C-alpha positions in Angstrom: -12.1 8.7 35.9 -12.1 12.7 35.8 -11.5 15.0 33.0 -8.2 16.2 34.6 -7.1 12.5 34.2 -7.6 12.4 30.7 -6.5 15.5 29.4 -3.3 16.0 31.8 -2.7 13.0 33.9 -3.5 11.5 37.5 -3.1 15.0 39.0 -4.8 17.1 36.3 -1.6 18.8 35.4 -1.7 20.1 31.9 0.3 18.7 29.2 2.8 20.9 27.2 2.2 20.5 23.6 4.1 22.8 21.3 1.0 23.3 18.7 3.0 25.8 16.6 5.3 23.1 15.3 2.3 21.0 14.2 0.3 23.8 12.5 0.8 25.9 9.3 -0.5 29.6 9.4 -2.6 31.0 6.3 -2.7 34.1 4.8 -6.2 34.6 6.3 -5.1 34.3 9.9 -6.3 30.6 10.0 -3.9 27.9 10.9 -3.9 24.3 9.4 -3.2 21.0 11.1 -2.6 17.6 9.5 -3.9 14.5 11.4 -3.1 10.9 11.1 -6.0 9.2 11.3 -6.6 5.4 12.4 -9.3 3.8 11.1 -10.1 5.3 7.8 -11.2 2.6 5.5 -14.0 4.0 3.1 -15.8 6.8 1.8 -18.2 6.7 4.6 -15.4 7.3 7.3 -14.6 10.5 5.3 -18.5 11.8 5.7 -18.4 10.9 9.2 -15.1 12.7 10.0 -15.7 15.7 7.8 -19.4 16.5 9.1 -18.3 16.0 12.6 -15.5 18.4 12.1 -17.4 21.1 10.5 -19.9 21.1 13.4 -17.3 22.3 15.9 -17.3 26.1 16.0 -13.9 27.6 14.5 -13.3 25.0 12.2 -13.6 26.4 8.6 -12.6 23.3 6.5 -11.9 19.7 7.1 -10.7 17.5 4.1 -10.0 13.7 4.4 -7.8 12.0 2.0 -8.9 8.3 2.3 -5.7 7.1 0.2 -3.2 8.4 2.9 -5.3 8.4 5.9 -4.9 12.0 6.7 -7.3 14.6 7.6 -6.3 18.4 6.7 -7.9 20.7 9.1 -8.2 24.6 8.8 -9.3 26.4 11.9 -9.5 29.8 13.6 -7.1 29.8 16.6 -9.0 32.3 18.3 -12.2 30.3 18.4 -10.8 26.6 18.8 -7.5 24.8 19.7 -5.9 21.9 18.2 -6.6 19.9 21.5 -10.3 20.5 20.9 -9.9 19.2 17.4 -8.5 15.8 18.6 -11.0 15.7 21.4 -13.8 15.7 18.6 -12.2 13.2 16.6 -11.7 11.1 19.3 -15.7 11.4 20.2 -16.6 10.6 16.6 -14.7 7.5 16.9 -11.4 8.6 14.9 -8.4 8.9 17.4 -5.8 11.0 15.6 -2.4 12.1 16.2 -0.8 15.3 15.0 1.2 14.7 11.9 4.4 16.7 11.9 4.7 18.7 8.8 8.6 18.4 8.8 7.9 14.6 7.8 6.0 15.9 4.9 7.7 15.5 1.4 6.9 15.3 -2.2 5.3 11.9 -2.5 6.9 11.3 -6.0 10.2 10.3 -5.6 13.2 11.8 -7.3 13.5 8.9 -9.4 9.9 9.0 -10.3 10.0 12.6 -11.1 13.0 12.1 -13.6 11.5 9.4 -15.3 8.5 11.5 -15.9 10.4 14.2 -17.1 12.5 12.1 -19.5 9.5 10.3 -20.6 7.7 13.7 -21.5 11.1 14.9 -23.3 11.4 11.7 -25.3 7.6 11.9 -26.3 7.7 15.4 -27.3 10.9 14.5 -29.5 9.6 11.5 -31.1 6.2 13.1 -32.4 8.1 16.2 -33.9 10.7 13.8 -35.5 8.0 11.6 -37.1 6.3 14.6 -38.1 9.3 15.2 -40.3 9.7 11.5 -41.4 6.2 11.6 -42.4 6.8 14.6 -44.2 9.8 12.8 -46.3 7.9 9.6 -47.0 4.4 10.8 -47.9 4.9 11.4 -51.1 6.8 9.6 -54.2 10.2 9.1 -53.0 11.7 10.3 -56.4 9.8 13.4 -56.1 11.8 14.7 -52.9 15.2 16.4 -53.7 18.0 15.5 -51.8 18.3 18.9 -50.3 14.7 18.5 -48.8 15.7 15.0 -47.4 18.9 16.3 -45.9 17.4 19.1 -44.3 14.6 17.2 -42.7 17.3 14.7 -41.6 19.2 17.5 -40.1 16.4 19.1 -38.3 15.7 15.5 -37.0 19.3 15.3 -35.7 18.9 18.8 -34.1 15.9 17.4 -32.0 16.9 13.9 -31.3 20.5 14.5 -30.0 19.6 16.5 -27.0 16.5 14.4 -26.4 18.6 11.2 -26.3 21.3 12.8 -24.3 18.4 14.0 -21.7 16.0 11.2 -21.9 18.2 8.2 -22.1 20.2 9.1 -18.9 18.4 6.2 -16.5 19.5 3.8 -19.2 23.0 5.0 -19.6 23.6 5.3 -15.9 22.2 1.5 -15.3 24.3 0.1 -18.2 27.4 1.8 -16.8 26.8 0.4 -13.4 26.3 -3.0 -14.7 29.2 -3.0 -16.7 31.3 -1.7 -13.5 30.0 -4.5 -11.9 31.1 -6.8 -14.7 27.4 -8.0 -15.3 24.8 -7.4 -17.8 21.3 -6.4 -17.5 18.5 -5.4 -19.8 19.5 -1.8 -20.1 23.1 -2.5 -21.6 21.8 -3.7 -24.8 19.0 -1.1 -25.0 21.7 1.8 -24.5 24.1 0.0 -27.0 21.0 0.0 -29.5 20.0 3.5 -28.9 23.8 4.8 -29.2 24.3 2.8 -32.6 20.8 3.9 -34.2 21.6 7.5 -33.3 25.2 7.1 -34.5 24.4 5.4 -37.8 21.5 8.2 -38.3 24.0 10.7 -37.7 26.4 9.2 -40.1 24.0 8.9 -42.9 22.9 12.4 -42.4 26.3 13.7 -42.6 26.7 11.5 -45.6 23.6 12.4 -47.2 22.2 8.7 -47.3 18.7 7.9 -48.1 17.7 6.5 -44.4 17.8 7.9 -40.9 16.4 6.2 -37.7 15.9 8.8 -35.2 12.2 8.2 -34.9 13.1 4.6 -34.0 15.3 5.4 -31.3 13.1 8.2 -29.7 10.0 5.8 -29.8 11.8 3.1 -28.2 13.0 5.2 -25.8 9.5 6.8 -24.8 8.0 3.1 -24.5 10.8 1.9 -22.4 10.5 5.0 -20.0 6.8 4.6 -20.0 7.2 1.0 -18.5 10.2 2.2 -16.2 7.9 4.7 -14.7 5.1 2.7 -14.0 7.2 0.1 -12.1 8.6 3.0 -10.2 5.3 4.4 -9.6 4.3 0.9 -8.0 7.2 0.8 -5.7 6.9 4.1 -4.3 3.3 3.6 -3.4 4.1 2.5 0.0 6.1 5.7 1.0 2.9 7.3 2.3 1.9 4.4 4.3 5.4 4.4 6.0 4.9 8.0 6.8 1.6 7.8 8.3 2.6 4.9 10.1 5.4 6.6 11.7 2.9 8.9 13.2 0.2 6.2 14.3 2.6 3.9 16.1 3.2 7.0 18.6 6.5 9.0 17.8 6.2 10.6 21.4 5.5 9.9 25.2 4.1 11.6 27.9 6.9 11.4 30.1 6.8 12.2 33.8 9.5 14.6 35.1 11.2 14.6 38.7 8.6 17.2 40.0 5.8 14.9 38.6 4.8 17.0 35.7 3.9 15.4 32.3 5.7 16.5 29.4 5.4 15.3 25.7 8.6 14.6 24.4 9.8 12.6 21.3 10.7 8.9 21.8 14.5 9.5 21.0 14.3 11.5 24.5 12.8 8.4 26.4 15.4 6.3 28.1 15.0 2.8 30.1 14.0 3.5 33.5 11.9 6.5 32.7 8.2 6.8 33.6 5.5 7.4 31.0 1.9 7.7 31.4 -0.5 6.1 28.6 -4.0 7.7 28.6 -7.1 5.8 27.5 -7.4 5.2 23.8 -3.5 6.1 22.9 -1.1 3.5 21.7 1.6 2.4 24.0 4.6 4.3 22.8 7.5 2.1 24.4 8.1 -1.6 25.7 7.7 -1.3 29.7 6.2 -2.8 33.0 3.1 -1.4 34.3 3.6 0.5 37.5 0.3 1.5 38.4 -3.1 1.5 36.8 -5.3 -1.2 35.3 -6.8 -1.5 31.8 -7.4 -3.7 28.8 -4.9 -3.5 25.9 -5.9 -4.2 22.3 -2.7 -6.5 21.0 -4.5 -7.6 17.8 -2.2 -5.1 15.9 0.9 -6.6 17.2 0.2 -10.4 18.1 -3.1 -11.0 16.3 -4.9 -11.9 19.5 -8.6 -11.0 19.2 -9.3 -10.8 22.8 -8.3 -7.7 24.6 -5.9 -8.6 27.3 -6.4 -7.2 30.9 -3.1 -5.7 32.2 -2.1 -4.7 35.8 0.8 -3.5 37.9 3.6 -5.9 36.9 2.2 -7.1 33.5 4.2 -6.1 30.3 3.3 -3.8 27.5 4.6 -3.7 24.1 4.8 -0.5 21.8 2.3 -0.4 19.0 -0.6 -2.0 21.2 -3.9 0.2 21.9 -4.8 1.1 25.7 -8.4 0.8 26.7 -10.1 2.6 29.1 -7.9 2.8 32.0 -4.8 5.3 32.8 -1.5 3.4 32.8 1.7 4.4 34.2 4.6 2.6 32.7 8.2 2.2 33.6 10.2 2.1 30.5 12.5 -1.0 29.4 12.9 0.0 25.9 11.6 3.1 23.7 13.3 3.1 20.3 15.8 0.4 19.9 14.8 -3.1 21.4 11.2 -2.9 21.4 9.0 -5.5 19.8 8.0 -3.0 17.1 11.6 -2.4 16.3 12.1 -6.2 16.0 9.4 -6.4 13.7 10.6 -3.8 11.5 14.0 -5.6 11.5 12.8 -8.9 10.5 10.7 -6.9 7.6 14.4 -5.5 6.5 16.2 -8.6 6.7 13.2 -10.7 4.8 12.9 -7.8 2.1 16.6 -8.0 1.5 16.7 -11.5 1.0 13.9 -11.7 -1.1 15.3 -8.8 -3.4 18.3 -10.9 -4.6 16.2 -12.8 -7.1 16.6 -11.4 -10.7 13.7 -10.5 -12.9 12.6 -12.5 -15.8 14.0 -9.7 -18.3 17.0 -9.5 -16.4 17.6 -13.2 -16.8 16.8 -13.2 -20.4 19.1 -10.3 -20.8 22.3 -12.0 -19.4 21.7 -14.7 -22.1 20.7 -12.3 -25.0 22.9 -9.3 -24.7 26.1 -11.3 -25.3 24.7 -13.4 -28.4 23.3 -10.1 -29.8 26.8 -8.3 -29.2 28.8 -11.2 -30.6 26.8 -11.5 -33.7 27.3 -7.7 -34.8 31.0 -8.0 -33.9 31.4 -11.2 -36.2 29.2 -9.7 -38.9 31.5 -7.0 -39.5 34.7 -9.3 -39.0 33.1 -11.5 -41.6 32.7 -8.7 -44.2 35.9 -7.4 -43.7 37.4 -10.8 -44.2 35.6 -11.3 -47.4 37.0 -8.2 -49.0 34.2 -5.7 -48.4 35.0 -2.2 -47.4 34.6 -0.9 -44.0 31.2 1.2 -44.8 29.6 -2.2 -46.0 30.8 -4.2 -42.9 29.7 -1.5 -40.6 26.4 -1.0 -42.2 25.7 -5.0 -42.1 26.9 -4.9 -38.6 24.5 -2.0 -37.7 21.8 -3.7 -39.4 22.2 -6.8 -37.3 22.1 -4.6 -34.1 19.1 -3.2 -35.2 17.2 -5.8 -36.4 18.1 -7.5 -33.0 17.5 -4.3 -31.0 16.1 -5.5 -27.9 12.9 -3.7 -28.4 10.9 -6.8 -28.6 12.6 -8.3 -25.6 12.6 -5.0 -23.6 8.9 -4.6 -24.3 8.0 -8.1 -23.8 7.8 -8.1 -20.0 6.9 -4.4 -19.3 3.8 -4.8 -21.8 2.5 -7.8 -20.0 3.1 -6.1 -16.6 1.3 -2.8 -17.7 -1.6 -4.8 -18.9 -1.8 -7.2 -16.0 -1.6 -3.9 -13.6 -4.7 -2.6 -15.4 -6.4 -6.2 -15.0 -5.4 -5.9 -11.3 -6.7 -2.5 -10.7 -9.9 -3.1 -12.4 -10.4 -6.0 -9.9 -9.4 -3.9 -6.7 -5.9 -5.2 -6.6 -3.1 -2.4 -6.4 0.6 -3.6 -6.9 3.3 -2.6 -4.8 5.9 -4.6 -6.7 6.7 -4.6 -10.5 8.1 -8.0 -10.3 5.0 -9.4 -7.8 3.4 -10.7 -10.9 6.1 -13.2 -11.9 6.3 -14.4 -8.2 2.8 -14.8 -7.8 2.3 -17.0 -10.8 4.8 -19.6 -9.4 3.3 -19.9 -6.1 2.0 -23.4 -4.8 1.3 -22.8 -1.5 -0.8 -20.3 0.2 -0.7 -19.4 3.9 -3.3 -17.1 5.6 -3.6 -15.4 8.6 -7.0 -15.8 10.5 -7.9 -12.5 12.3 -9.0 -9.9 9.7 -7.9 -11.9 6.6 -10.1 -15.4 6.8 -12.4 -13.5 9.2 -14.0 -10.0 9.3 -12.3 -7.6 11.8 -15.3 -6.9 13.8 -16.8 -9.4 16.2 -20.4 -10.5 16.0 -22.9 -11.8 18.8 -23.0 -15.2 18.1 -25.7 -16.1 20.7 -28.2 -13.6 19.9 -31.3 -16.0 20.1 -30.3 -16.9 23.7 -30.9 -13.4 25.1 -34.0 -11.7 25.6 -34.6 -8.3 23.5 -35.3 -6.4 26.6 -32.1 -7.3 28.4 -30.2 -7.2 25.1 -31.5 -3.5 24.8 -30.7 -2.8 28.4 -27.2 -4.1 28.0 -26.6 -2.3 24.8 -27.5 1.0 26.5 -25.3 0.6 28.9 -22.3 -0.7 26.8 -22.6 2.7 25.2 -20.8 4.2 28.0 -17.8 1.7 27.7 -14.8 2.0 24.9 -14.0 -1.2 25.3 -14.0 -3.5 21.9 -16.5 -6.1 22.9 -18.8 -3.3 24.7 -18.7 -1.4 21.1 -19.8 -4.7 19.4 -22.6 -5.0 21.9 -23.8 -1.9 21.6 -23.9 -2.2 17.7 -25.4 -5.9 17.9 -28.3 -4.5 20.3 -29.2 -1.7 18.1 -29.9 0.5 21.4 -30.1 4.4 20.7 -29.4 6.1 23.9 -26.8 5.4 26.5 -27.7 5.3 30.4 -27.0 8.4 32.4 -24.8 8.1 35.3 -22.7 5.2 34.0 -19.3 5.0 35.4 -16.5 2.5 34.3 -14.4 0.3 36.8 -11.0 0.2 35.1 -10.1 -3.2 34.0 -13.7 -4.7 35.3 -16.3 -3.0 33.2 -19.0 -0.2 33.5 -21.9 0.1 35.9 -24.9 2.2 36.6 -27.6 2.5 39.0 -31.2 2.7 37.5 -34.4 2.8 39.7 -32.8 1.3 42.8 -30.9 -1.6 40.9 -27.4 -1.7 39.8 -26.5 -2.8 36.2 -23.1 -4.4 35.3 -21.7 -5.0 31.9 -17.8 -6.5 32.0 -16.0 -9.6 33.0 -17.9 -12.7 34.4 -16.6 -12.2 37.7 -17.5 -8.5 37.9 -20.9 -9.3 37.1 -21.2 -12.3 39.6 -21.3 -14.9 36.8 -20.2 -18.4 38.1 -18.9 -21.3 35.9 -22.2 -23.1 35.8 -23.8 -20.3 33.5 -20.5 -19.7 31.4 -19.3 -22.8 30.9 -22.3 -24.2 28.6 -21.9 -20.8 26.6 -18.2 -21.3 26.5 -18.6 -25.0 25.2 -21.2 -23.7 22.7 -18.9 -21.0 21.2 -15.2 -22.1 21.9 -13.7 -19.5 19.7 -15.8 -16.7 21.2 -14.7 -14.0 23.7 -17.2 -13.6 26.5 -18.8 -10.6 28.4 -21.3 -10.5 30.8 -24.5 -8.3 32.0 -26.3 -8.4 35.5 -29.3 -6.5 36.4 -30.4 -7.6 39.8 -31.4 -11.3 39.7 -31.4 -11.1 35.7 -28.2 -11.9 33.9 -26.8 -13.0 30.6 -23.7 -14.1 29.1 -22.9 -12.6 25.6 -20.4 -14.6 23.2 -18.8 -12.7 20.7 -17.1 -14.3 17.6 -15.1 -13.4 14.4 -17.3 -14.1 11.4 -15.8 -16.0 8.6 -15.7 -13.9 5.2 -18.4 -14.7 3.4 -16.3 -16.1 0.2 -14.0 -17.7 2.4 -15.0 -21.2 1.9 -15.3 -20.9 -2.1 -11.9 -19.3 -2.3 -10.3 -22.0 -0.4 -11.8 -24.7 -2.4 -10.8 -22.8 -5.6 -7.3 -22.6 -4.5 -7.1 -26.3 -3.9 -8.5 -27.0 -7.4 -5.7 -25.0 -8.6 -3.3 -27.2 -6.7 -2.5 -24.9 -3.9 -1.3 -26.3 -0.4 -3.5 -24.4 2.3 -2.2 -23.4 5.7 -3.4 -21.3 8.4 -0.6 -19.3 10.6 -2.2 -17.2 13.2 -1.4 -15.4 16.6 -4.6 -15.7 18.0 -6.0 -18.7 20.6 -5.9 -22.0 19.6 -9.6 -22.8 20.0 -10.5 -19.6 17.9 -8.2 -20.9 15.1 -9.4 -24.5 15.4 -12.9 -23.5 14.7 -11.9 -21.4 11.8 -9.7 -24.3 10.3 -12.5 -26.8 10.8 -15.3 -24.8 9.0 -12.9 -24.4 6.0 -11.6 -27.8 6.1 -7.9 -26.8 6.7 -5.9 -29.5 8.2 -2.5 -27.5 8.4 -2.6 -25.0 10.7 -1.0 -23.3 13.8 -2.2 -20.9 16.7 -0.2 -18.4 18.8 2.6 -18.1 16.6 4.6 -14.8 16.9 6.4 -13.1 13.9 9.8 -14.9 14.4 7.7 -18.3 14.4 6.0 -17.4 11.1 9.1 -16.6 9.3 10.8 -19.8 10.7 7.4 -21.8 9.3 8.1 -20.1 6.0 11.6 -20.8 5.9 10.8 -24.4 6.3 8.3 -24.4 3.6 10.9 -22.8 1.2 13.6 -25.6 2.3 10.8 -28.1 1.2 11.0 -26.2 -2.3 7.9 -24.4 -1.7 6.7 -21.1 -3.2 4.7 -19.3 -0.8 1.9 -16.7 -1.0 1.3 -15.4 2.4 -2.1 -13.4 3.0 -2.2 -11.4 6.2 -3.0 -7.9 7.7 -1.7 -7.5 11.1 1.4 -5.7 12.0 2.6 -9.3 13.4 2.2 -10.3 9.7 4.4 -7.7 8.3 7.5 -9.7 8.7 6.3 -12.9 7.3 4.5 -11.0 4.3 7.9 -9.5 3.5 9.4 -13.1 4.1 7.4 -15.1 1.7 7.9 -15.6 -2.0 5.1 -13.1 -2.7 2.2 -11.6 -0.4 -1.0 -9.8 -0.3 -2.9 -7.9 2.1 -6.7 -6.5 2.3 -6.8 -2.8 2.3 -7.8 -3.0 6.1 -4.5 -4.2 6.8 -2.2 -2.4 9.5 -0.2 0.1 7.5 3.3 -1.7 8.1 1.6 -5.0 6.9 0.5 -3.1 3.6 4.0 -1.7 3.0 5.5 -5.2 3.4 3.1 -6.7 1.0 3.7 -7.0 -2.6 -0.1 -6.2 -3.4 -3.1 -4.7 -1.5 -6.6 -5.8 -2.4 -9.9 -3.6 -1.7 -13.1 -4.7 -0.3 -14.1 -7.2 2.4 -13.9 -10.5 0.2 -11.2 -12.8 -0.5 -12.0 -13.5 -4.2 -9.2 -11.1 -5.1 -6.8 -13.8 -3.9 -8.0 -16.0 -6.7 -8.2 -13.4 -9.3 -4.4 -12.4 -8.5 -3.3 -16.1 -9.2 -5.4 -16.3 -12.2 -4.0 -13.2 -13.8 -0.6 -13.8 -12.8 -0.4 -17.2 -14.3 -1.9 -16.2 -17.6 0.6 -13.0 -17.5 3.6 -15.1 -16.9 2.6 -17.5 -19.8 2.5 -14.5 -22.2 5.8 -13.0 -20.4 7.4 -16.2 -21.8 5.5 -16.4 -25.1 6.6 -12.9 -25.7 10.3 -13.7 -24.9 10.3 -16.8 -27.2 8.7 -14.7 -29.8 11.7 -12.4 -29.6 14.0 -15.3 -29.9 12.3 -16.9 -32.7 12.3 -13.6 -34.6 16.0 -13.4 -34.2 16.6 -16.7 -35.2 15.2 -15.9 -38.6 16.0 -12.3 -38.8 19.6 -12.5 -37.7 21.0 -14.8 -40.6 19.5 -12.8 -43.1 21.0 -9.6 -41.8 24.5 -11.1 -41.4 24.2 -12.1 -45.0 23.6 -8.4 -46.0 20.4 -9.0 -47.6 18.5 -6.5 -45.1 19.1 -2.6 -45.0 19.1 -0.7 -41.7 15.7 0.8 -42.8 14.1 -2.8 -43.2 15.9 -3.6 -39.9 13.9 -0.9 -38.4 10.8 -1.7 -40.0 11.2 -5.5 -38.7 12.2 -4.3 -35.3 9.4 -2.2 -34.9 7.1 -5.2 -36.2 8.4 -7.7 -33.7 7.6 -5.0 -30.9 4.3 -4.6 -32.2 3.6 -8.6 -32.1 4.8 -8.7 -28.2 2.4 -5.8 -27.5 -0.6 -7.1 -29.1 0.0 -10.5 -27.4 0.1 -9.0 -24.1 -3.1 -7.4 -24.8 -4.8 -10.8 -24.7 -4.7 -10.8 -21.1 -7.4 -8.4 -21.0 -9.8 -11.5 -21.6 -8.7 -13.1 -18.4 -10.7 -12.3 -14.9 -13.1 -9.6 -16.6 -14.3 -7.4 -13.7 -18.2 -7.1 -13.3 -18.4 -4.2 -15.9 -16.9 -6.4 -18.7 -19.1 -9.4 -18.0 -22.4 -10.3 -19.7 -25.4 -8.1 -19.0 -27.1 -10.5 -16.7 -24.0 -10.6 -14.5 -24.0 -6.9 -14.5 -27.6 -6.5 -13.4 -27.1 -9.3 -10.6 -24.1 -7.2 -9.1 -26.3 -4.0 -9.5 -29.0 -5.7 -7.4 -26.6 -6.9 -4.9 -25.0 -3.5 -4.6 -28.5 -1.9 -4.0 -29.1 -4.5 -1.2 -26.2 -3.5 0.5 -26.8 0.1 0.3 -30.4 -0.5 1.5 -29.1 -2.4 4.5 -26.5 0.1 5.4 -29.2 3.0 5.3 -31.2 0.8 7.4 
């Protein structure tokens, strides 16, 4: 394959690409381009990319954002072209696609921005009103003149009224929407409590009464807005991932026109029957049938199959799969609608819609709590009026009931635990995508694992290293450096070979070969290297879960078996989950032999192989019908629908972007221990949530009768309300003792962790 094939197509024609649409001009004459990069997983990737790009003449700056997997490159257009930048990215091992600037938007959603503004206003107003309250009550009450007290109350009202009008809008809108639906949520009693506290404070200010409660209303607003903002922040975290995925999954295609020219067009311009060209290393943009060309296609992102599949004319390819070293010409059967990728996204949408119907714990409590509170206040006023009291006394006692039962404790019962639990998750390398994931995770009784990339490390390892001589392994590794096949790359890493063999050429769909000192070296399929079943069968029998490639050097030959390695703590994690009463299953799209070996090593008796996305959802639905609450742990694109369909889901940070977007939480690192930690923290958090809710109920059972009988003034009611909020907050902080991360464990454990980290860093340097 020549350079023209790689750059423009079979005939070497150039591909039209409007780079002005993908770049932005800076004032100093340079241009900036953003690239969506597949394969960024850690800080080491950042160093490789930035250093590799800066060595390219004409590149002024290169900055990598590991969080959203994008690279921003500033370059001089008169010295280097975007094509050269993309070629350099591919050469250093990080294929990239230009990110359309039109897709960029503020990562912070409109709702999150509004909540942040409201929280800032509420906090500012609360601080100023509290300063005035302290000024009023810091000395002897009898020493404060009525004029001074009225002045401070009046100034507090001037601050509090516009503050509440602005900062309480999210609660007011939600409460009105719930009332229009003839239902109740937590925002209804919150809105009523805030309005009545403000109304009584304004009334007392106008009538020169002793107490006003502006500070209580504002502090309540501030803390509730804080919890609401954190919840929204969790939900919007997947927005960046979704944007980047849209670029990485190929939103354009190289379409062959009637005159044979290749033109890059958006997928919306591709129709069934069109012919597109897929170059080596690119993701297939459409579903279609191979018209010409041979290659190996990596389907792991879509199906979970670890072994690259050879494709030839007549074979079917799917959007989202990764083309290997061959050039493919594909006749389109589906481009945007009807592709396997579109079907996966449809399944995700349906699963998420079904899961979103569940009510949160706080809302369930509000449904029962709000009617009782409102009825108590109304009956209190009615009772005092019937007893002959004046309307002012009846109103004061009714408002005291509402204030003392104001859902501060109830409203903070769940958010206080959620905030503490989210911090506990974060310190253990777990990032929440859903605010109610904690509640769902705490109630699971079944854990379903994907295999590839979840129970096993994503990179294959050489399983029969001792069966191959060092010189043969080194020679094969040097030849492997001339191939982009995943197994060849794994062989090059395993051999530690430092240089490639000159003159190596790739035979599409077969392997790579080179002539050295009058003999021919071959690396690739068994047939390509002339390896018969008598040599291959013993290796296949010894490693039934492995993928085989062969190497021949004249009369010498070798068969290399590459298998996926179990994650180091996988057996321990499976054992711990069993001890916690969880049923364990494996659902994988990989081959039966590969799944069977992993299941046997882990002692998992329930497993299924070669399961497609719809099949995984069907199995989860069957478990749900049995009354099971399932935690799904997976990382592939084929796992995304089942991650969305499960009762709750986790995915590793190395997962496909769509899998991360569909999961309820993402965990960092290459270990499975966070799955156990997430379960421990969630169960403890759920217990504390219920304790807080019962605390609020018991508090009301004691406080309400006293307030109804008129023994509580609004000022005492406000103090009691604040005390109940403090109790639930302190109870939530008990969660900090659960699953303490290494930095908070005894000194011996910290020292051991540091020694392990030092060993890992030393191994990386070697």
